[in-house]
N, C-alpha and C positions, 0 to 999 in steps of 0.2 A: 841548473843555470837559467833556463827559461821556462816559464810556465804560463799557459793560456787558460783562462776560466770562462766558458760560454762565449767565446769570441764570436761575434757577428759582424759581418761587413756588407754594407748596403749601397747600391747605387740607385738613388731615388727609391721607388717602390720595390725594387729587385734585390733579395738577399742573396748575394753570390756566396757568402759563407754563413753558415747557420749553427751558432752555439757549439763551437768545437772546443774541445778541452784536451790539451796534450802537453807533454814535458820533454825538454831536452837536457840531458845530463852533461856536465863538464867532460870535455874530451871525447864525447861520442859523435858518430856520424848517424844522423836520424833522417829518414827519407819520408816525404810525402809524395805517395804515387796515386795515379788515377787517370781516367780520361780527360781530354780536352773539355773545358767548361766545368771542371769539378770543383773549382775555387782554390787551386793550389797557389797560383800566382797572387791572387787577392790576399791570400793569408800571408805571404811573405812581404807584400806591400804594407799590410797592416802592421807587421812586425817591425818593419823598418821606418815607418812613420810616412810613407808616401800617401797612404790613405788612413783616416782615423775610423776606428770601429764604431759601429752604431750602438753596440752593446758589448757587455764582457769586459774583461781585464787582461793586461799583458804584464807580467811580472818578470823582471830580469835581475838575477842575484838578489832576490827579494824586494827589489824597489818597483813601485808601480810606474810603468812607462806608457800607460794607455793613451794619455792625451798629450804627451810630449812631442817636440817637433823632430823632423827627421835629422837635422844637423846635430841636435842634442843626443840622439840615440847613437850617432856615429861617436860621438865623444864618449858615450857610455860603453861602447865596444860592439855595437850591432852594425854589421856592414853587409850591404847586399851587392851581389854581382847579377845584373838583370838578365832576363831573357833576351835573346838576340845581341848580347854582348854590349851594344851601344857605346863603342869606343868613341872617342872624339876624332872623327875620321879626318878632319883638316889639320889636326895637330899631330906632331911627331910622337913616336913612341915614348921617347924620353918625356915630352910634355905631359902625356897621358899618365905616366907614373908619378911625375912631380904632383899633378892634381890629386892623385890618390892620397898624397901625403901632406895636402895643403894645410891641415891643422897642426902639423908637428914642426919642430924647430928645424932649420935649414940643414944643420949638421947631422940630425937623425935622418932626415930625407935622403941626404946623399949616401949615408951608410946603407939604408935600406934598398935604394935602387941598386947598389952593388950586390946586395944579397939576391934581389929579384933577377938580375941579370946572370947570376951564377946559377940559380934554379931553373931558369928559361933561357938558355944560351941564344936562342934565335932572337930574343929581344935585344940582347947586346949587340948581335950582328946588324939588326935593322933599328938600332936606337935613333937614328936621324930620319928614318923613312916616315912618311905620312901613314898614321894608323890605317887609313882607308885603303891603303895599297897592300895590306897584308892579307894573306888567305884567311879563311874562316877559322880554321884552327889556330892560326897565329894570333887572330883577334881574340879567340876565346883566352888563350894564354895570357895575352895582354890584359883582359878584362879581370881575370883571376888575380894577376899580379897587382893590377891597380887596387883592386879591393884589399889585398894583403898589406898595401903600403899604409893603410889606416891603422894597421896592427889590431885587427879585430879580435874580440874575445869569442864572438859567435859570427861565423860566416854563412850568410844565406846565398846558395847557389841555386839559380833558377834556370833549368834546363840547359846544363852546360854541354850536352852532346847534341844539341838541336842542329840540324843541317850539316853535320860533319860527316866526312868519310870514315868507314869502319877503323881504319888504322888509327885516325886522329882520335876517335871516340876512345879507343883503348888507351891511348896515351892520356887523355884527360882524365879517364878514371884512375890511372896509375897515379897522377898528380894528386888526386884526391886522397888515395891511399896514403901516399907520403905525407900529405898535409896531417891527416889523422895520426899516422905514427908519430909525428912531431908534437902532437898535443892539441892540434887545432879542433875546436868544436864546430861542427858543420850541420846546418839543416838543408837537406838536398831535396829540390823538387825536380823530378825527372820522370819522363815517359817511358824511358827504357827501363821498365820495372826490374828486369832481371839483373841487369847491371847494377841498379841501385841497390837492390836487396842484398846483392853479393858483397857489397862493401859496408853495409849499415849493421848497427847492432840492434836498432828498433826501427819500426815503419809504421805508418798510418796510411790506410787506403782511403781516399776521398771519393765520394760520388755525389753529384747534385748539391755540393756545398757542405756535406756532412761527412763526418768520420764514420765509415761502415765496418772497418776492420782494424784492428791494432794488435801489435805484439812484437816478440823478437824477430827480427828479419828472417833469420833461419827458419823459424816455425811457419812464417808466412809463405815462404818459398815452397813449402809442401802442402799448403792449404788448398784444397780442391778448387775453391771459388777463385783463389788468386791465380791458380795455374790456369784455369779455363778462361779468365777474363783478361789476365794481363801478360802471361807468360808464353802465350802462343802455342800451347801444348794441350792435348786432352789429359784427363786425369791419369790416364795409363802411361803417359809419358811420351807418346808419339806425336808427330807434328799433324796438326788438323788438315 
């Protein structure tokens, strides 16, 4: 579904992402993991069109979208749920959902809102509440639901567990599993490498703007370098 070729993202003279090449297959959950500053969010921003790459190509379903605008990419089926949720705090939950489907006919939007409220019952309960009054976990559900309102072919999730309590993190990852079971293709950026690898079919490890490891997620979970650097264990399996 998605292929990048030597993708490079620069901010002035600084290259945040350096010549990375990777693929995302239809129906898969693929993870980008790595430390802060590795270039993971810059990669997602390049894919969604929030920044344009300085070099390289982005191919989506065989079409070159490297230089296309962000709104055109939404129309093509690439939708990003940003880090920090970024819900429209001064608008209601219902308003946020409607904004997610702004490019779709009104009848389809109403039907989709019904599906989102069924999938996320708390949003139905809080539909008239201002989004800024929701808890962090509720805002993350709203951000995901708002993204799904655009009917994405590829959903880009940026740090969905960031700042959430452990029980809410568990719930968010259960939601991601359910989406994948329903056929949704997902590219996941997540610092919680253990959780990300557990639900992914394939993963790429980024450091300093480059991909340094890649492979089946299950295999990476047993890779000594990944265990030592990202899973919080020594190679022998005990906590450090």
